[in-house]
All heavy atoms as TSV, in Angstrom:
chain	resi	resn	atom	element	x	y	z
A	1	MET	N	N	8.759	60.304	-20.209
A	1	MET	CA	C	8.744	59.244	-21.178
A	1	MET	C	C	9.196	57.919	-20.546
A	1	MET	O	O	8.625	56.880	-20.826
A	1	MET	CB	C	9.670	59.650	-22.333
A	1	MET	CG	C	9.715	58.678	-23.444
A	1	MET	SD	S	8.140	58.722	-24.301
A	1	MET	CE	C	8.464	57.586	-25.558
A	2	LYS	N	N	10.248	57.993	-19.706
A	2	LYS	CA	C	10.771	56.793	-19.066
A	2	LYS	C	C	9.729	56.191	-18.114
A	2	LYS	O	O	9.569	54.979	-18.054
A	2	LYS	CB	C	12.054	57.147	-18.315
A	2	LYS	CG	C	12.739	55.954	-17.700
A	2	LYS	CD	C	14.022	56.361	-17.018
A	2	LYS	CE	C	14.693	55.169	-16.378
A	2	LYS	NZ	N	15.890	55.530	-15.660
A	3	LYS	N	N	9.005	57.050	-17.394
A	3	LYS	CA	C	7.971	56.577	-16.473
A	3	LYS	C	C	6.840	55.895	-17.226
A	3	LYS	O	O	6.293	54.872	-16.780
A	3	LYS	CB	C	7.422	57.730	-15.639
A	3	LYS	CG	C	8.392	58.250	-14.607
A	3	LYS	CD	C	7.760	59.342	-13.777
A	3	LYS	CE	C	8.750	59.868	-12.748
A	3	LYS	NZ	N	8.179	60.920	-11.918
A	4	LEU	N	N	6.485	56.399	-18.382
A	4	LEU	CA	C	5.417	55.826	-19.193
A	4	LEU	C	C	5.817	54.428	-19.700
A	4	LEU	O	O	5.010	53.493	-19.676
A	4	LEU	CB	C	5.092	56.756	-20.370
A	4	LEU	CG	C	3.924	56.328	-21.252
A	4	LEU	CD1	C	2.646	56.257	-20.441
A	4	LEU	CD2	C	3.780	57.281	-22.417
A	5	VAL	N	N	7.061	54.268	-20.125
A	5	VAL	CA	C	7.551	52.973	-20.608
A	5	VAL	C	C	7.576	51.968	-19.451
A	5	VAL	O	O	7.171	50.813	-19.605
A	5	VAL	CB	C	8.949	53.129	-21.245
A	5	VAL	CG1	C	9.559	51.764	-21.538
A	5	VAL	CG2	C	8.871	53.971	-22.498
A	6	MET	N	N	8.027	52.396	-18.293
A	6	MET	CA	C	8.077	51.500	-17.132
A	6	MET	C	C	6.673	51.074	-16.705
A	6	MET	O	O	6.446	49.930	-16.328
A	6	MET	CB	C	8.792	52.190	-15.964
A	6	MET	CG	C	10.287	52.387	-16.189
A	6	MET	SD	S	11.150	50.839	-16.461
A	6	MET	CE	C	11.117	50.166	-14.830
A	7	LEU	N	N	5.726	51.993	-16.785
A	7	LEU	CA	C	4.340	51.678	-16.451
A	7	LEU	C	C	3.780	50.655	-17.440
A	7	LEU	O	O	3.115	49.693	-17.046
A	7	LEU	CB	C	3.486	52.956	-16.455
A	7	LEU	CG	C	1.998	52.755	-16.146
A	7	LEU	CD1	C	1.820	52.224	-14.734
A	7	LEU	CD2	C	1.235	54.049	-16.345
A	8	ALA	N	N	4.054	50.855	-18.723
A	8	ALA	CA	C	3.574	49.923	-19.745
A	8	ALA	C	C	4.196	48.533	-19.539
A	8	ALA	O	O	3.510	47.506	-19.661
A	8	ALA	CB	C	3.908	50.456	-21.140
A	9	VAL	N	N	5.465	48.472	-19.226
A	9	VAL	CA	C	6.135	47.188	-18.981
A	9	VAL	C	C	5.529	46.498	-17.762
A	9	VAL	O	O	5.279	45.299	-17.776
A	9	VAL	CB	C	7.656	47.402	-18.802
A	9	VAL	CG1	C	8.324	46.145	-18.261
A	9	VAL	CG2	C	8.294	47.817	-20.118
A	10	ALA	N	N	5.280	47.264	-16.723
A	10	ALA	CA	C	4.702	46.692	-15.508
A	10	ALA	C	C	3.298	46.151	-15.764
A	10	ALA	O	O	2.952	45.051	-15.307
A	10	ALA	CB	C	4.673	47.743	-14.404
A	11	VAL	N	N	2.489	46.900	-16.489
A	11	VAL	CA	C	1.114	46.468	-16.771
A	11	VAL	C	C	1.118	45.234	-17.669
A	11	VAL	O	O	0.409	44.262	-17.413
A	11	VAL	CB	C	0.300	47.627	-17.408
A	11	VAL	CG1	C	-1.037	47.129	-17.928
A	11	VAL	CG2	C	0.088	48.737	-16.390
A	12	LEU	N	N	1.906	45.265	-18.737
A	12	LEU	CA	C	1.953	44.125	-19.645
A	12	LEU	C	C	2.548	42.883	-18.970
A	12	LEU	O	O	2.086	41.770	-19.192
A	12	LEU	CB	C	2.755	44.480	-20.897
A	12	LEU	CG	C	2.094	45.500	-21.833
A	12	LEU	CD1	C	3.036	45.867	-22.964
A	12	LEU	CD2	C	0.788	44.967	-22.371
A	13	GLY	N	N	3.567	43.079	-18.146
A	13	GLY	CA	C	4.179	41.959	-17.427
A	13	GLY	C	C	3.217	41.328	-16.441
A	13	GLY	O	O	3.114	40.105	-16.341
A	14	THR	N	N	2.481	42.147	-15.725
A	14	THR	CA	C	1.500	41.652	-14.763
A	14	THR	C	C	0.381	40.913	-15.474
A	14	THR	O	O	-0.052	39.844	-15.036
A	14	THR	CB	C	0.929	42.811	-13.934
A	14	THR	OG1	O	2.000	43.514	-13.311
A	14	THR	CG2	C	-0.030	42.303	-12.869
A	15	THR	N	N	-0.088	41.453	-16.584
A	15	THR	CA	C	-1.157	40.813	-17.353
A	15	THR	C	C	-0.694	39.456	-17.881
A	15	THR	O	O	-1.435	38.474	-17.823
A	15	THR	CB	C	-1.581	41.711	-18.531
A	15	THR	OG1	O	-1.955	42.997	-18.017
A	15	THR	CG2	C	-2.741	41.106	-19.279
A	16	ALA	N	N	0.528	39.393	-18.363
A	16	ALA	CA	C	1.051	38.138	-18.889
A	16	ALA	C	C	1.205	37.095	-17.782
A	16	ALA	O	O	0.910	35.917	-17.982
A	16	ALA	CB	C	2.393	38.376	-19.572
A	17	MET	N	N	1.642	37.518	-16.610
A	17	MET	CA	C	1.823	36.572	-15.506
A	17	MET	C	C	0.482	36.063	-14.989
A	17	MET	O	O	0.352	34.893	-14.634
A	17	MET	CB	C	2.612	37.227	-14.371
A	17	MET	CG	C	4.073	37.446	-14.698
A	17	MET	SD	S	4.965	38.276	-13.397
A	17	MET	CE	C	4.842	37.105	-12.078
A	18	VAL	N	N	-0.507	36.931	-14.930
A	18	VAL	CA	C	-1.820	36.528	-14.422
A	18	VAL	C	C	-2.502	35.569	-15.385
A	18	VAL	O	O	-3.128	34.597	-14.976
A	18	VAL	CB	C	-2.703	37.769	-14.157
A	18	VAL	CG1	C	-4.141	37.373	-13.898
A	18	VAL	CG2	C	-2.147	38.564	-12.992
A	19	SER	N	N	-2.378	35.833	-16.680
A	19	SER	CA	C	-3.079	34.996	-17.650
A	19	SER	C	C	-2.296	33.738	-18.023
A	19	SER	O	O	-2.809	32.885	-18.732
A	19	SER	CB	C	-3.371	35.801	-18.910
A	19	SER	OG	O	-2.158	36.161	-19.543
A	20	ALA	N	N	-1.061	33.606	-17.553
A	20	ALA	CA	C	-0.259	32.422	-17.873
A	20	ALA	C	C	-0.850	31.199	-17.186
A	20	ALA	O	O	-1.264	31.250	-16.035
A	20	ALA	CB	C	1.173	32.625	-17.430
A	21	GLN	N	N	-0.872	30.085	-17.904
A	21	GLN	CA	C	-1.423	28.850	-17.362
A	21	GLN	C	C	-0.281	28.055	-16.733
A	21	GLN	O	O	0.679	27.694	-17.395
A	21	GLN	CB	C	-2.062	28.052	-18.492
A	21	GLN	CG	C	-2.828	26.858	-18.024
A	21	GLN	CD	C	-3.539	26.179	-19.182
A	21	GLN	OE1	O	-3.376	26.561	-20.322
A	21	GLN	NE2	N	-4.299	25.164	-18.873
A	22	THR	N	N	-0.389	27.782	-15.433
A	22	THR	CA	C	0.696	27.105	-14.742
A	22	THR	C	C	0.608	25.585	-14.877
A	22	THR	O	O	1.605	24.900	-14.944
A	22	THR	CB	C	0.711	27.471	-13.256
A	22	THR	OG1	O	-0.575	27.154	-12.704
A	22	THR	CG2	C	0.998	28.947	-13.067
A	23	THR	N	N	-0.598	25.028	-14.869
A	23	THR	CA	C	-0.772	23.586	-15.006
A	23	THR	C	C	-1.674	23.309	-16.199
A	23	THR	O	O	-2.586	24.092	-16.488
A	23	THR	CB	C	-1.421	22.967	-13.751
A	23	THR	OG1	O	-2.670	23.611	-13.514
A	23	THR	CG2	C	-0.523	23.128	-12.539
A	24	PRO	N	N	-1.463	22.212	-16.885
A	24	PRO	CA	C	-2.326	21.911	-18.026
A	24	PRO	C	C	-3.759	21.648	-17.576
A	24	PRO	O	O	-3.989	21.001	-16.551
A	24	PRO	CB	C	-1.708	20.661	-18.637
A	24	PRO	CG	C	-0.836	20.093	-17.599
A	24	PRO	CD	C	-0.432	21.219	-16.707
A	25	ALA	N	N	-4.697	22.156	-18.323
A	25	ALA	CA	C	-6.100	21.981	-17.989
A	25	ALA	C	C	-6.545	20.575	-18.329
A	25	ALA	O	O	-6.176	20.028	-19.363
A	25	ALA	CB	C	-6.953	22.992	-18.742
A	26	GLN	N	N	-7.331	19.965	-17.446
A	26	GLN	CA	C	-7.847	18.626	-17.706
A	26	GLN	C	C	-9.229	18.752	-18.335
A	26	GLN	O	O	-10.093	19.457	-17.828
A	26	GLN	CB	C	-7.948	17.823	-16.417
A	26	GLN	CG	C	-6.598	17.456	-15.831
A	26	GLN	CD	C	-6.742	16.584	-14.609
A	26	GLN	OE1	O	-7.820	16.460	-14.056
A	26	GLN	NE2	N	-5.645	15.989	-14.180
A	27	THR	N	N	-9.419	18.036	-19.426
A	27	THR	CA	C	-10.717	18.099	-20.097
A	27	THR	C	C	-11.717	17.190	-19.402
A	27	THR	O	O	-12.901	17.500	-19.348
A	27	THR	CB	C	-10.582	17.688	-21.576
A	27	THR	OG1	O	-9.989	16.388	-21.621
A	27	THR	CG2	C	-9.705	18.665	-22.329
A	28	ALA	N	N	-11.263	16.049	-18.875
A	28	ALA	CA	C	-12.147	15.126	-18.181
A	28	ALA	C	C	-11.394	14.546	-16.984
A	28	ALA	O	O	-10.182	14.366	-17.038
A	28	ALA	CB	C	-12.574	14.003	-19.118
A	29	PRO	N	N	-12.107	14.247	-15.928
A	29	PRO	CA	C	-11.423	13.660	-14.774
A	29	PRO	C	C	-10.882	12.278	-15.109
A	29	PRO	O	O	-11.474	11.523	-15.870
A	29	PRO	CB	C	-12.523	13.577	-13.710
A	29	PRO	CG	C	-13.799	13.624	-14.461
A	29	PRO	CD	C	-13.532	14.418	-15.694
A	30	ALA	N	N	-9.738	11.950	-14.532
A	30	ALA	CA	C	-9.108	10.660	-14.789
A	30	ALA	C	C	-9.889	9.561	-14.080
A	30	ALA	O	O	-10.318	9.716	-12.942
A	30	ALA	CB	C	-7.678	10.677	-14.295
A	31	LYS	N	N	-10.086	8.454	-14.772
A	31	LYS	CA	C	-10.803	7.333	-14.183
A	31	LYS	C	C	-9.792	6.349	-13.611
A	31	LYS	O	O	-8.767	6.080	-14.211
A	31	LYS	CB	C	-11.642	6.621	-15.241
A	31	LYS	CG	C	-12.789	7.451	-15.745
A	31	LYS	CD	C	-13.625	6.666	-16.728
A	31	LYS	CE	C	-14.769	7.505	-17.244
A	31	LYS	NZ	N	-15.588	6.766	-18.213
A	32	GLU	N	N	-10.114	5.821	-12.436
A	32	GLU	CA	C	-9.240	4.830	-11.828
A	32	GLU	C	C	-9.583	3.467	-12.400
A	32	GLU	O	O	-10.739	3.081	-12.488
A	32	GLU	CB	C	-9.415	4.815	-10.315
A	32	GLU	CG	C	-8.885	6.072	-9.651
A	32	GLU	CD	C	-8.939	5.986	-8.141
A	32	GLU	OE1	O	-9.071	4.874	-7.610
A	32	GLU	OE2	O	-8.852	7.038	-7.508
A	33	VAL	N	N	-8.553	2.756	-12.780
A	33	VAL	CA	C	-8.737	1.431	-13.354
A	33	VAL	C	C	-8.150	0.419	-12.394
A	33	VAL	O	O	-7.021	0.566	-11.925
A	33	VAL	CB	C	-8.036	1.331	-14.728
A	33	VAL	CG1	C	-8.192	-0.056	-15.311
A	33	VAL	CG2	C	-8.568	2.382	-15.668
A	34	LYS	N	N	-8.924	-0.592	-12.096
A	34	LYS	CA	C	-8.462	-1.618	-11.181
A	34	LYS	C	C	-7.510	-2.554	-11.919
A	34	LYS	O	O	-7.794	-3.020	-13.003
A	34	LYS	CB	C	-9.661	-2.424	-10.670
A	34	LYS	CG	C	-9.513	-2.897	-9.270
A	34	LYS	CD	C	-10.769	-3.550	-8.789
A	34	LYS	CE	C	-10.709	-3.759	-7.296
A	34	LYS	NZ	N	-11.867	-4.462	-6.798
A	35	ALA	N	N	-6.364	-2.794	-11.321
A	35	ALA	CA	C	-5.377	-3.673	-11.947
A	35	ALA	C	C	-5.824	-5.116	-11.790
A	35	ALA	O	O	-6.247	-5.543	-10.724
A	35	ALA	CB	C	-4.024	-3.464	-11.298
A	36	SER	N	N	-5.722	-5.864	-12.864
A	36	SER	CA	C	-6.093	-7.268	-12.806
A	36	SER	C	C	-4.882	-8.097	-12.401
A	36	SER	O	O	-3.751	-7.785	-12.773
A	36	SER	CB	C	-6.622	-7.739	-14.155
A	36	SER	OG	O	-5.616	-7.596	-15.132
A	37	LYS	N	N	-5.126	-9.138	-11.636
A	37	LYS	CA	C	-4.035	-9.992	-11.187
A	37	LYS	C	C	-3.645	-10.922	-12.326
A	37	LYS	O	O	-4.487	-11.430	-13.051
A	37	LYS	CB	C	-4.457	-10.808	-9.969
A	37	LYS	CG	C	-4.663	-9.960	-8.745
A	37	LYS	CD	C	-4.959	-10.829	-7.553
A	37	LYS	CE	C	-5.145	-9.974	-6.325
A	37	LYS	NZ	N	-5.434	-10.770	-5.148
A	38	LYS	N	N	-2.384	-11.149	-12.448
A	38	LYS	CA	C	-1.902	-12.023	-13.503
A	38	LYS	C	C	-2.058	-13.482	-13.085
A	38	LYS	O	O	-1.935	-13.823	-11.920
A	38	LYS	CB	C	-0.449	-11.710	-13.825
A	38	LYS	CG	C	-0.270	-10.292	-14.310
A	38	LYS	CD	C	0.952	-10.168	-15.134
A	38	LYS	CE	C	1.018	-8.729	-15.625
A	38	LYS	NZ	N	1.673	-8.598	-16.840
A	39	GLU	N	N	-2.363	-14.301	-14.063
A	39	GLU	CA	C	-2.588	-15.722	-13.811
A	39	GLU	C	C	-1.341	-16.404	-13.241
A	39	GLU	O	O	-1.434	-17.248	-12.359
A	39	GLU	CB	C	-3.013	-16.409	-15.108
A	39	GLU	CG	C	-3.670	-17.744	-14.901
A	39	GLU	CD	C	-4.983	-17.681	-14.130
A	39	GLU	OE1	O	-5.704	-16.683	-14.240
A	39	GLU	OE2	O	-5.274	-18.637	-13.408
A	40	ALA	N	N	-0.164	-16.018	-13.718
A	40	ALA	CA	C	1.079	-16.622	-13.233
A	40	ALA	C	C	1.269	-16.340	-11.746
A	40	ALA	O	O	1.732	-17.198	-10.989
A	40	ALA	CB	C	2.257	-16.097	-14.030
A	41	HIS	N	N	0.907	-15.141	-11.330
A	41	HIS	CA	C	1.046	-14.776	-9.918
A	41	HIS	C	C	0.115	-15.627	-9.055
A	41	HIS	O	O	0.490	-16.086	-7.972
A	41	HIS	CB	C	0.744	-13.294	-9.735
A	41	HIS	CG	C	0.884	-12.812	-8.336
A	41	HIS	ND1	N	2.090	-12.747	-7.682
A	41	HIS	CD2	C	-0.040	-12.392	-7.438
A	41	HIS	CE1	C	1.905	-12.301	-6.447
A	41	HIS	NE2	N	0.619	-12.083	-6.277
A	42	LYS	N	N	-1.095	-15.846	-9.529
A	42	LYS	CA	C	-2.047	-16.665	-8.783
A	42	LYS	C	C	-1.541	-18.094	-8.644
A	42	LYS	O	O	-1.631	-18.696	-7.578
A	42	LYS	CB	C	-3.408	-16.676	-9.493
A	42	LYS	CG	C	-4.170	-15.381	-9.392
A	42	LYS	CD	C	-5.508	-15.517	-10.090
A	42	LYS	CE	C	-6.289	-14.238	-10.079
A	42	LYS	NZ	N	-7.571	-14.370	-10.765
A	43	LYS	N	N	-0.977	-18.629	-9.727
A	43	LYS	CA	C	-0.461	-19.996	-9.687
A	43	LYS	C	C	0.706	-20.100	-8.722
A	43	LYS	O	O	0.810	-21.069	-7.963
A	43	LYS	CB	C	-0.021	-20.435	-11.084
A	43	LYS	CG	C	-1.173	-20.715	-12.011
A	43	LYS	CD	C	-0.671	-21.158	-13.374
A	43	LYS	CE	C	-1.821	-21.376	-14.337
A	43	LYS	NZ	N	-1.350	-21.737	-15.682
A	44	ALA	N	N	1.596	-19.138	-8.735
A	44	ALA	CA	C	2.762	-19.161	-7.853
A	44	ALA	C	C	2.327	-19.130	-6.391
A	44	ALA	O	O	2.885	-19.852	-5.554
A	44	ALA	CB	C	3.683	-17.991	-8.164
A	45	ARG	N	N	1.323	-18.332	-6.084
A	45	ARG	CA	C	0.844	-18.263	-4.702
A	45	ARG	C	C	0.197	-19.579	-4.285
A	45	ARG	O	O	0.379	-20.047	-3.159
A	45	ARG	CB	C	-0.158	-17.117	-4.546
A	45	ARG	CG	C	0.516	-15.762	-4.577
A	45	ARG	CD	C	-0.427	-14.655	-4.263
A	45	ARG	NE	N	-0.877	-14.781	-2.886
A	45	ARG	CZ	C	-1.886	-14.102	-2.375
A	45	ARG	NH1	N	-2.546	-13.249	-3.101
A	45	ARG	NH2	N	-2.246	-14.265	-1.121
A	46	ALA	N	N	-0.557	-20.196	-5.195
A	46	ALA	CA	C	-1.209	-21.466	-4.885
A	46	ALA	C	C	-0.163	-22.553	-4.650
A	46	ALA	O	O	-0.286	-23.360	-3.706
A	46	ALA	CB	C	-2.152	-21.861	-6.010
A	47	GLU	N	N	0.882	-22.588	-5.483
A	47	GLU	CA	C	1.936	-23.584	-5.318
A	47	GLU	C	C	2.675	-23.386	-3.996
A	47	GLU	O	O	3.005	-24.352	-3.299
A	47	GLU	CB	C	2.916	-23.507	-6.485
A	47	GLU	CG	C	2.337	-24.005	-7.791
A	47	GLU	CD	C	3.233	-23.739	-8.970
A	47	GLU	OE1	O	4.329	-23.151	-8.788
A	47	GLU	OE2	O	2.852	-24.106	-10.091
A	48	LYS	N	N	2.932	-22.152	-3.641
A	48	LYS	CA	C	3.629	-21.867	-2.390
A	48	LYS	C	C	2.775	-22.303	-1.195
A	48	LYS	O	O	3.274	-22.872	-0.227
A	48	LYS	CB	C	3.933	-20.369	-2.302
A	48	LYS	CG	C	4.732	-19.977	-1.095
A	48	LYS	CD	C	5.054	-18.502	-1.096
A	48	LYS	CE	C	5.843	-18.103	0.127
A	48	LYS	NZ	N	6.111	-16.674	0.181
A	49	LYS	N	N	1.477	-22.063	-1.291
A	49	LYS	CA	C	0.569	-22.434	-0.217
A	49	LYS	C	C	0.519	-23.958	-0.057
A	49	LYS	O	O	0.527	-24.479	1.059
A	49	LYS	CB	C	-0.826	-21.886	-0.520
A	49	LYS	CG	C	-1.758	-21.867	0.648
A	49	LYS	CD	C	-3.028	-21.130	0.288
A	49	LYS	CE	C	-3.899	-20.927	1.496
A	49	LYS	NZ	N	-5.117	-20.190	1.188
A	50	GLU	N	N	0.488	-24.670	-1.198
A	50	GLU	CA	C	0.465	-26.131	-1.153
A	50	GLU	C	C	1.761	-26.674	-0.552
A	50	GLU	O	O	1.742	-27.605	0.254
A	50	GLU	CB	C	0.276	-26.699	-2.561
A	50	GLU	CG	C	-1.118	-26.503	-3.110
A	50	GLU	CD	C	-1.238	-26.964	-4.551
A	50	GLU	OE1	O	-0.289	-27.578	-5.076
A	50	GLU	OE2	O	-2.291	-26.707	-5.154
A	51	ALA	N	N	2.895	-26.099	-0.921
A	51	ALA	CA	C	4.180	-26.551	-0.401
A	51	ALA	C	C	4.250	-26.328	1.109
A	51	ALA	O	O	4.737	-27.190	1.854
A	51	ALA	CB	C	5.318	-25.822	-1.094
A	52	THR	N	N	3.734	-25.222	1.562
A	52	THR	CA	C	3.732	-24.929	2.999
A	52	THR	C	C	2.832	-25.912	3.730
A	52	THR	O	O	3.174	-26.380	4.817
A	52	THR	CB	C	3.256	-23.482	3.245
A	52	THR	OG1	O	4.060	-22.597	2.490
A	52	THR	CG2	C	3.340	-23.108	4.705
A	53	ALA	N	N	1.696	-26.247	3.137
A	53	ALA	CA	C	0.779	-27.194	3.767
A	53	ALA	C	C	1.425	-28.573	3.873
A	53	ALA	O	O	1.260	-29.269	4.883
A	53	ALA	CB	C	-0.516	-27.273	2.972
A	54	LYS	N	N	2.184	-28.980	2.850
A	54	LYS	CA	C	2.850	-30.280	2.881
A	54	LYS	C	C	3.904	-30.313	3.981
A	54	LYS	O	O	4.048	-31.299	4.693
A	54	LYS	CB	C	3.496	-30.584	1.535
A	54	LYS	CG	C	2.496	-30.934	0.465
A	54	LYS	CD	C	3.193	-31.196	-0.868
A	54	LYS	CE	C	2.188	-31.457	-1.960
A	54	LYS	NZ	N	2.836	-31.633	-3.276
A	55	VAL	N	N	4.654	-29.226	4.127
A	55	VAL	CA	C	5.688	-29.167	5.166
A	55	VAL	C	C	5.041	-29.214	6.545
A	55	VAL	O	O	5.521	-29.906	7.445
A	55	VAL	CB	C	6.546	-27.882	5.008
A	55	VAL	CG1	C	7.438	-27.680	6.212
A	55	VAL	CG2	C	7.358	-27.970	3.731
A	56	GLU	N	N	3.940	-28.508	6.726
A	56	GLU	CA	C	3.246	-28.489	8.015
A	56	GLU	C	C	2.705	-29.878	8.352
A	56	GLU	O	O	2.692	-30.287	9.504
A	56	GLU	CB	C	2.091	-27.464	7.991
A	56	GLU	CG	C	2.551	-26.031	8.003
A	56	GLU	CD	C	3.184	-25.612	9.319
A	56	GLU	OE1	O	2.753	-26.102	10.381
A	56	GLU	OE2	O	4.120	-24.824	9.282
A	57	ALA	N	N	2.252	-30.609	7.338
A	57	ALA	CA	C	1.688	-31.928	7.575
A	57	ALA	C	C	2.754	-32.927	7.991
A	57	ALA	O	O	2.475	-33.876	8.730
A	57	ALA	CB	C	0.972	-32.420	6.322
A	58	THR	N	N	3.978	-32.740	7.553
A	58	THR	CA	C	5.035	-33.687	7.874
A	58	THR	C	C	5.738	-33.385	9.192
A	58	THR	O	O	6.501	-34.203	9.682
A	58	THR	CB	C	6.105	-33.710	6.752
A	58	THR	OG1	O	6.647	-32.399	6.599
A	58	THR	CG2	C	5.498	-34.180	5.440
A	59	ARG	N	N	5.486	-32.257	9.790
A	59	ARG	CA	C	6.119	-31.902	11.062
A	59	ARG	C	C	5.492	-32.706	12.204
A	59	ARG	O	O	4.289	-32.959	12.222
A	59	ARG	CB	C	5.907	-30.420	11.384
A	59	ARG	CG	C	6.778	-29.496	10.631
A	59	ARG	CD	C	6.591	-28.103	11.189
A	59	ARG	NE	N	7.404	-27.143	10.483
A	59	ARG	CZ	C	7.352	-25.855	10.694
A	59	ARG	NH1	N	6.520	-25.373	11.578
A	59	ARG	NH2	N	8.124	-25.038	10.016
A	60	PRO	N	N	6.304	-33.042	13.197
A	60	PRO	CA	C	5.729	-33.687	14.390
A	60	PRO	C	C	4.933	-32.655	15.208
A	60	PRO	O	O	5.107	-31.451	15.076
A	60	PRO	CB	C	6.949	-34.171	15.152
A	60	PRO	CG	C	8.107	-33.434	14.599
A	60	PRO	CD	C	7.728	-32.997	13.221
A	61	GLU	N	N	4.055	-33.157	16.053
A	61	GLU	CA	C	3.177	-32.267	16.837
A	61	GLU	C	C	3.967	-31.304	17.729
A	61	GLU	O	O	3.560	-30.181	17.944
A	61	GLU	CB	C	2.222	-33.096	17.717
A	61	GLU	CG	C	1.086	-33.725	16.929
A	61	GLU	CD	C	0.154	-32.679	16.336
A	61	GLU	OE1	O	-0.153	-31.679	17.004
A	61	GLU	OE2	O	-0.262	-32.871	15.188
A	62	SER	N	N	5.087	-31.727	18.257
A	62	SER	CA	C	5.861	-30.885	19.165
A	62	SER	C	C	6.502	-29.689	18.454
A	62	SER	O	O	6.789	-28.677	19.064
A	62	SER	CB	C	6.929	-31.701	19.892
A	62	SER	OG	O	7.829	-32.247	18.915
A	63	ALA	N	N	6.737	-29.812	17.146
A	63	ALA	CA	C	7.398	-28.733	16.396
A	63	ALA	C	C	6.398	-27.710	15.883
A	63	ALA	O	O	6.780	-26.631	15.482
A	63	ALA	CB	C	8.181	-29.317	15.236
A	64	LYS	N	N	5.114	-28.045	15.886
A	64	LYS	CA	C	4.106	-27.100	15.367
A	64	LYS	C	C	3.911	-25.952	16.346
A	64	LYS	O	O	4.075	-26.096	17.560
A	64	LYS	CB	C	2.773	-27.819	15.143
A	64	LYS	CG	C	2.822	-28.776	13.964
A	64	LYS	CD	C	1.467	-29.354	13.692
A	64	LYS	CE	C	1.531	-30.320	12.516
A	64	LYS	NZ	N	0.247	-30.958	12.293
A	65	ALA	N	N	3.527	-24.812	15.809
A	65	ALA	CA	C	3.320	-23.623	16.649
A	65	ALA	C	C	2.057	-23.801	17.479
A	65	ALA	O	O	1.044	-24.294	16.998
A	65	ALA	CB	C	3.197	-22.398	15.778
A	66	LYS	N	N	2.133	-23.384	18.737
A	66	LYS	CA	C	0.978	-23.445	19.619
A	66	LYS	C	C	0.143	-22.192	19.463
A	66	LYS	O	O	0.670	-21.094	19.359
A	66	LYS	CB	C	1.428	-23.595	21.078
A	66	LYS	CG	C	2.137	-24.885	21.333
A	66	LYS	CD	C	2.552	-24.977	22.787
A	66	LYS	CE	C	3.294	-26.264	23.045
A	66	LYS	NZ	N	3.757	-26.355	24.436
A	67	LYS	N	N	-1.161	-22.359	19.480
A	67	LYS	CA	C	-2.065	-21.203	19.345
A	67	LYS	C	C	-2.598	-20.795	20.682
A	67	LYS	O	O	-2.749	-21.520	21.594
A	67	LYS	CB	C	-3.226	-21.538	18.397
A	67	LYS	CG	C	-2.752	-21.653	16.985
A	67	LYS	CD	C	-3.908	-21.856	16.051
A	67	LYS	CE	C	-3.419	-21.948	14.623
A	67	LYS	NZ	N	-4.476	-22.138	13.688
């Protein structure tokens, strides 16, 4: 009787483990969405670029980097 109960537990336990779902099933593949740049970020970069250009224009030739 004890062997029969142990066999039933082993079979039911194995069946439950095999049929258990480990990861959630995906119904549809995820689509990648391209992030849009924010307008404020674009303005900040443009202002920084302009400020750098003004500083470069005011430097004497000897201080500018040689290429």
